[in-house]
C-alpha positions as a Markdown table, in Angstrom:
| # | Residue | x | y | z |
|---|---|---|---|---|
| 1 | Met | 0.0 | 0.0 | 0.0 |
| 2 | Gln | 2.8 | 2.5 | 0.8 |
| 3 | Asn | 4.4 | 1.9 | -2.6 |
| 4 | Ser | 1.2 | 3.0 | -4.5 |
| 5 | Gly | 1.3 | 6.4 | -2.7 |
| 6 | Met | 4.9 | 7.0 | -3.7 |
| 7 | Gly | 4.1 | 6.0 | -7.2 |
| 8 | Met | 1.3 | 8.5 | -7.4 |
| 9 | Gly | 3.7 | 11.2 | -6.2 |
| 10 | Ile | 6.2 | 10.3 | -8.9 |
| 11 | Phe | 3.4 | 10.3 | -11.5 |
| 12 | Leu | 2.2 | 13.8 | -10.4 |
| 13 | Thr | 5.8 | 15.1 | -10.4 |
| 14 | Gly | 6.3 | 13.8 | -14.0 |
| 15 | Ala | 2.9 | 15.2 | -15.1 |
| 16 | Met | 3.8 | 18.6 | -13.8 |
| 17 | Ala | 7.2 | 18.5 | -15.4 |
| 18 | Gly | 5.5 | 17.6 | -18.7 |
| 19 | Met | 3.0 | 20.5 | -18.4 |
| 20 | Val | 5.8 | 23.0 | -17.7 |
| 21 | Ala | 7.9 | 21.7 | -20.6 |
| 22 | Gly | 4.8 | 21.9 | -22.9 |
| 23 | Ala | 4.0 | 25.4 | -21.8 |
| 24 | Ala | 7.6 | 26.5 | -22.4 |
| 25 | Leu | 7.7 | 24.9 | -25.8 |
| 26 | Gly | 4.4 | 26.4 | -26.8 |
| 27 | Ala | 5.5 | 29.9 | -25.7 |
| 28 | Ser | 8.7 | 29.7 | -27.7 |
| 29 | Met | 6.8 | 28.6 | -30.8 |
| 30 | Ala | 4.0 | 31.2 | -30.6 |
| 31 | Pro | 4.1 | 33.8 | -33.5 |
| 32 | Ser | 5.2 | 37.3 | -32.7 |
| 33 | Ser | 2.6 | 40.1 | -32.6 |
| 34 | Arg | 4.2 | 41.5 | -35.8 |
| 35 | Gln | 3.6 | 38.2 | -37.6 |
| 36 | Ile | 0.0 | 38.1 | -36.4 |
| 37 | Lys | -0.7 | 41.7 | -37.5 |
| 38 | Arg | 0.8 | 41.0 | -40.9 |
| 39 | Thr | -1.4 | 37.9 | -41.4 |
| 40 | Val | -4.5 | 39.8 | -40.3 |
| 41 | Asn | -3.7 | 42.6 | -42.7 |
| 42 | Lys | -3.2 | 40.2 | -45.6 |
| 43 | Ala | -6.5 | 38.5 | -44.8 |
| 44 | Ala | -8.3 | 41.8 | -44.6 |
| 45 | Lys | -6.9 | 42.8 | -48.0 |
| 46 | Lys | -8.1 | 39.5 | -49.5 |
| 47 | Val | -11.6 | 39.9 | -48.0 |
| 48 | Asn | -11.8 | 43.5 | -49.4 |
| 49 | Gln | -10.7 | 42.3 | -52.8 |
| 50 | Ala | -13.3 | 39.5 | -52.8 |
| 51 | Val | -16.0 | 42.0 | -51.8 |
| 52 | Asp | -14.9 | 44.3 | -54.6 |
| 53 | Asn | -15.0 | 41.4 | -57.1 |
| 54 | Leu | -18.4 | 40.4 | -55.9 |
| 55 | Ala | -19.7 | 44.0 | -56.2 |
| 56 | Ser | -18.3 | 44.3 | -59.7 |
| 57 | Ala | -19.9 | 41.0 | -60.7 |
| 58 | Ile | -23.3 | 42.1 | -59.4 |
| 59 | Glu | -23.1 | 45.4 | -61.2 |
| 60 | Met | -22.6 | 43.7 | -64.6 |
């Protein structure tokens, strides 16, 4: 019985270490705010172009 309690402590320690490592890796791979702004601007331009194309097609 005592061994299972120790095993649970080891498991929880490993789980916490895994979560910390995952959070650190996720933070290091996150895009910068500059990259996000650039992507948003490109998407907005494409949407505006699509709206313009649709408006031109409807006018014809």
